[in-house]
C-alpha positions in Angstrom: 0.0 0.0 0.0 1.0 3.7 -0.2 1.1 5.8 2.9 2.4 9.1 4.1 3.9 9.4 7.6 4.2 12.7 9.4 6.6 12.8 12.4 9.9 10.9 12.4 10.6 10.6 16.1 11.6 7.3 17.7 8.4 5.6 16.9 7.6 7.3 13.6 10.9 6.5 12.1 10.5 2.8 13.1 7.1 2.6 11.6 8.2 4.2 8.3 11.2 1.8 8.0 9.2 -1.3 8.9 6.6 -0.6 6.4 9.2 0.2 3.7 11.1 -2.9 4.5 7.9 -4.9 3.9 7.2 -3.5 0.5 4.9 -0.6 1.1 5.4 2.8 -0.7 6.3 5.2 2.1 6.5 9.0 1.9 7.8 10.8 5.0 7.7 14.4 6.4 9.2 15.8 9.5 9.5 19.4 10.9 13.3 19.1 10.7 14.7 18.1 7.4 17.7 16.1 8.6 15.5 13.1 9.5 13.8 13.2 6.1 17.2 13.2 4.4 18.3 10.2 6.5 15.4 8.1 5.4 15.7 9.3 1.8 19.2 7.7 1.8 17.6 4.4 2.8 15.2 4.6 -0.2 12.1 6.2 1.2 10.4 9.1 -0.5 10.9 12.4 1.3 8.6 15.4 1.3 9.7 18.8 2.6 6.2 20.2 3.2 2.9 18.7 4.1 1.5 20.0 0.8 4.2 18.1 -1.0 3.5 14.9 0.9 -0.2 15.0 0.1 0.5 15.6 -3.6 2.6 12.4 -3.8 -0.2 10.2 -2.4 -2.8 8.5 -4.7 -6.5 8.5 -3.6 -7.7 7.4 -1.2 -4.8 9.0 0.6 -3.6 7.5 3.8 -1.7 9.8 6.2 -0.3 8.5 9.5 0.5 11.0 12.2 3.1 10.2 14.8 3.2 13.4 16.8 2.9 14.4 20.5 -0.6 14.4 22.0 -2.5 17.6 22.1 -2.7 20.8 20.1 0.0 19.9 17.6 -2.1 17.0 16.3 -5.2 19.3 16.0 -3.0 21.8 14.0 -1.8 19.1 11.6 -5.3 17.6 11.2 -6.7 21.0 10.4 -4.0 21.6 7.7 -4.1 18.1 6.3 -7.9 17.9 6.1 -7.9 21.1 4.0 -5.8 19.3 1.4 -7.6 16.0 1.4 -10.7 14.8 -0.4 -13.7 12.6 0.6 -12.7 9.1 1.2 -9.1 9.9 2.4 -7.9 8.5 5.7 -6.1 10.1 8.7 -4.5 7.8 11.3 -3.4 9.1 14.7 -0.7 6.7 16.0 0.4 8.9 18.9 -0.6 8.7 22.6 -3.8 10.8 22.2 -6.6 11.0 24.7 -9.5 9.0 23.4 -12.1 11.8 23.9 -10.0 13.9 21.5 -10.3 11.1 19.0 -14.1 11.3 19.2 -14.1 15.1 18.7 -11.7 14.9 15.8 -13.6 12.1 14.1 -16.9 14.0 14.3 -15.3 17.0 12.6 -13.6 15.0 9.9 -16.8 13.1 9.2 -18.5 16.3 8.0 -15.8 16.5 5.4 -16.1 12.9 4.4 -12.6 12.0 5.8 -12.1 8.9 7.8 -10.3 8.9 11.1 -8.6 5.9 12.8 -7.0 5.9 16.2 -4.1 3.5 16.8 -2.5 2.9 20.1 1.1 1.7 19.4 3.3 -0.2 21.8 6.7 -1.6 21.2 8.9 1.5 21.6 12.2 1.6 19.9 12.3 -2.2 19.6 9.2 -2.2 17.3 11.2 -1.8 14.1 12.9 -5.2 14.7 10.4 -7.1 16.9 7.2 -5.7 15.5 4.7 -3.3 17.1 1.6 -4.1 19.1 -1.4 -2.1 17.6 -4.7 -1.3 19.3 -7.1 0.1 16.7 -10.3 2.1 16.8 -12.6 3.5 14.1 -14.9 2.3 11.3 -14.5 -1.4 10.8 -14.6 -1.2 7.0 -11.7 1.2 7.1 -9.8 -1.1 9.5 -10.2 -3.9 6.9 -8.9 -1.6 4.2 -5.8 -0.7 6.3 -5.2 -4.2 7.6 -2.2 -4.9 5.2 -0.5 -2.0 6.9 -1.3 -3.2 10.4 -0.2 -6.7 9.6 3.2 -5.5 8.3 3.8 -3.3 11.3 2.9 -5.7 14.0 4.5 -8.7 15.7 2.8 -12.0 14.8 -0.8 -11.6 15.9 0.1 -8.2 17.3 -2.9 -6.1 16.1 -6.5 -5.9 17.2 -9.6 -4.0 16.1 -10.9 -2.8 19.4 -14.1 -1.0 18.4 -15.5 2.3 17.4 -13.6 5.6 17.4 -11.5 6.1 20.5 -11.3 2.4 21.4 -7.7 2.1 20.2 -6.4 4.9 22.4 -8.7 4.0 25.3 -7.2 0.5 25.4 -3.7 1.9 25.0 -4.3 4.2 28.0 -5.2 1.1 30.0 -2.1 -0.7 28.7 0.1 2.1 29.8 -1.5 2.2 33.3 -0.7 -1.5 33.7 2.8 -0.8 32.5 3.2 1.9 35.2 2.2 -0.6 37.9 4.4 -3.4 36.7 7.5 -1.2 36.5 6.8 0.1 39.9 6.6 -3.4 41.3 9.9 -4.5 39.7 11.5 -1.3 41.0 10.4 -1.8 44.6 11.3 -5.4 44.6 14.9 -4.8 43.5 15.1 -1.9 45.9 14.2 -4.1 48.8 16.8 -6.6 47.9 19.4 -3.9 47.3 18.7 -2.6 50.9 18.9 -6.0 52.5 21.9 -7.8 54.0 21.8 -10.1 50.9 21.9 -7.2 48.4 25.7 -7.0 48.2 26.0 -10.7 47.3 23.3 -10.9 44.6 24.1 -10.1 41.0 21.0 -8.3 39.8 21.8 -9.0 36.2 21.9 -12.7 37.0 18.8 -12.5 39.1 16.8 -10.9 36.3 18.0 -13.6 34.0 17.0 -16.2 36.5 13.5 -14.8 36.9 13.0 -14.9 33.2 13.7 -18.7 33.1 10.3 -20.2 34.0 9.3 -17.8 36.7 5.7 -16.5 37.1 7.0 -12.9 36.9 9.0 -13.3 33.6 8.4 -10.6 31.0 10.0 -8.5 28.3 10.4 -5.7 30.9 12.5 -8.2 33.0 14.6 -8.9 29.9 15.3 -5.2 29.7 16.1 -5.1 33.4 18.7 -7.8 32.7 20.3 -5.6 30.0 20.2 -2.6 32.3 22.0 -4.3 35.2 24.6 -5.8 32.9 25.7 -2.4 31.8 25.1 -0.5 35.1 25.0 -2.9 38.0 24.2 -0.3 40.7 22.4 2.2 38.5 25.1 4.8 39.4 24.9 6.7 36.2 21.2 7.6 36.3 18.9 9.7 38.4 15.7 8.3 39.8 13.6 11.1 38.2 10.7 9.4 36.4 8.6 11.4 33.8 5.0 10.5 32.9 3.6 10.6 29.4 0.2 11.8 30.5 -1.7 8.6 30.0 -1.2 7.6 33.6 -3.1 10.8 34.6 -5.8 10.1 32.1 -6.5 6.6 33.4 -6.7 7.8 37.0 -9.1 10.5 36.0 -11.2 8.0 34.1 -11.2 5.7 37.2 -12.5 8.6 39.3 -15.2 9.6 36.8 -16.4 6.0 36.5 -16.0 5.2 40.2 -13.8 2.2 39.4 -11.0 1.6 42.0 -7.5 1.4 40.6 -5.4 1.6 43.7 -2.2 0.0 42.3 -2.1 2.0 39.0 -3.0 5.2 40.8 -0.2 4.7 43.4 2.3 4.0 40.6 1.4 7.4 39.1 1.8 9.2 42.5 5.2 7.5 42.9 6.4 9.0 39.7 5.5 12.4 41.1 7.3 11.5 44.3 10.4 10.4 42.2 11.0 14.0 41.3 11.9 14.8 45.0 14.0 11.7 45.7 16.7 9.6 44.0 15.6 6.1 45.1 17.0 2.9 43.6 13.6 1.8 42.4 13.0 5.1 40.6 16.4 4.8 38.9 15.5 1.4 37.6 12.1 2.6 36.3 13.8 5.5 34.6 16.3 3.2 33.1 13.5 0.9 31.8 11.7 3.8 30.1 15.0 4.6 28.3 15.6 1.0 27.3 12.1 0.2 25.8 11.0 3.6 24.6 14.2 5.7 24.2 12.9 8.2 26.6 15.3 10.8 28.0 16.7 10.3 31.5 18.5 12.5 33.9 22.1 11.4 34.4 24.4 12.1 37.3 
């Protein structure tokens, strides 16, 4: 298929390259031209304005946005929709709030433009391992786009979740669970580190052990093994943990729906607390975010 991708950050670049490697025609645009030129050298088509990108695409056009949540997406949708025709498709693959999806879809519907929300997980490893895709929107448009989703995802790694907003709603829940799991790993290793046994246990080997048949084995634990191999006592990193915004949204939804989420809520509050302390657990969580998502960390 043919697709235009706007936003060549960590995830956008990986999505563009994975689609190109699997035979799709990919045209890319980014606010800064150096990333466009980098992908042009790899064989992708570069566009140096949004107007140019739209002009390259055959109808029905497909444009995938990989941009930060919020006003920047609204600004781009307003510009793109003015250049599109009925039947064209806009995909938002960023970490948007699902209620924004509903609002945007309703506006675009009056123009005859389809809107699809895709929650994307896999971080910087998605290019090699495949992404996990949670998809919302019109089902007939999902089927039309399915070859793209199949190429991007790991084996069995995409799901149509329902009407508009469903993809980003499910991704919000996913990220809340992620918060809680990382918090539990961080606290567990911190307790061992504080005990009389901590000095004798190799955390790299312990993470490797727990991934060999243990109930708590996971990909995050594989990343913990990598982290401790290169930095055994996390001495090069500060325990300052950012939040992407989705943790706040899920807690707000829980309050609005009167659904108790004590573990996920506490993991969000611990991220706020991390900005006042430099605990071992927070250093591990910060290192994990860098390892799976390429997020910036504060170093000593």
